C-alpha positions in Angstrom: 131.7 98.9 122.1 128.4 97.3 121.3 128.1 94.3 119.1 125.0 93.9 116.9 124.1 90.4 115.7 121.5 90.5 113.0 118.5 88.2 113.2 115.6 87.8 110.8 114.0 91.0 109.6 114.6 94.1 111.7 115.4 92.3 114.9 118.8 92.9 116.3 120.5 91.6 119.5 122.6 94.3 121.2 125.3 93.0 123.5 127.7 94.8 125.8 125.8 98.1 126.0 126.8 100.4 128.8 124.0 101.6 131.0 124.2 105.0 129.4 123.8 103.5 125.9 120.8 101.4 127.1 119.1 104.6 128.3 119.6 106.3 125.0 118.2 103.3 123.1 115.3 103.1 125.5 114.5 106.8 125.1 114.5 106.4 121.3 112.0 103.6 121.4 109.9 105.4 124.0 109.6 108.4 121.6 109.6 106.6 118.3 106.0 107.8 117.5 107.0 111.4 118.1 110.1 110.9 115.9 108.1 109.4 113.1 105.5 112.2 113.2 108.3 114.8 113.0 109.8 112.9 110.1 106.4 112.9 108.3 106.1 116.7 108.9 109.5 117.2 107.3 108.5 114.9 104.4 105.4 117.0 103.7 107.7 120.1 103.4 110.1 118.1 101.2 107.3 117.0 98.9 106.1 120.6 98.4 109.6 121.6 97.5 110.6 118.6 95.3 111.3 119.6 91.8 111.5 116.3 90.0 109.2 113.2 89.8 112.1 111.0 90.7 112.7 113.0 94.0 108.9 112.9 94.8 108.8 109.1 94.2 111.7 108.6 96.6 110.0 110.9 99.2 106.7 108.9 98.9 108.6 105.7 99.6 110.0 107.3 102.8 106.4 108.4 103.7 105.3 104.8 103.3 108.1 103.6 105.6 107.3 106.2 108.2 103.6 105.4 108.2 104.5 101.7 108.6 106.6 102.6 111.6 103.6 104.5 113.1 101.4 101.5 112.4 98.9 103.6 110.4 96.0 101.5 109.3 96.5 100.0 105.8 93.3 101.7 104.4 94.5 105.1 105.4 98.0 104.4 104.1 96.6 103.3 100.8 94.4 106.4 100.5 97.3 108.7 101.1 99.7 106.8 98.8 97.0 106.5 96.0 96.4 110.3 96.0 100.1 111.2 96.5 99.0 114.6 97.6 101.1 116.5 100.1 97.9 118.2 101.2 96.2 114.9 102.1 99.3 113.8 103.9 99.6 117.1 105.8 95.9 116.9 107.0 96.5 113.4 108.3 99.7 114.3 110.0 98.0 117.2 111.7 95.2 114.9 112.9 97.8 112.3 114.2 99.7 115.1 116.0 96.5 116.2 117.7 95.8 112.7 118.8 99.3 112.3 120.1 99.2 115.5 122.1 95.8 114.5 123.7 97.3 111.3 125.2 
């Protein structure tokens, strides 16, 4: 069983991982950008379907976290979060997906 020892912030030391577990963790981090883009696509859908302001606010917080994980430039993040428009977010996610596919 893996033991996780928390450090400052999000850093974690993982001890005693089996080779199989290490491969899983490495694959996750290799594909983290793809995972975050998929998460943002799902959030766009959730924002369109959200029925209450409280739910929309919670979703926009998750959008902010996902964009931070993708290292989206602060100016673009601010623009998206200021407008709080699923359409604006959807257009940006579409552009980011095109950029990711062209790499």
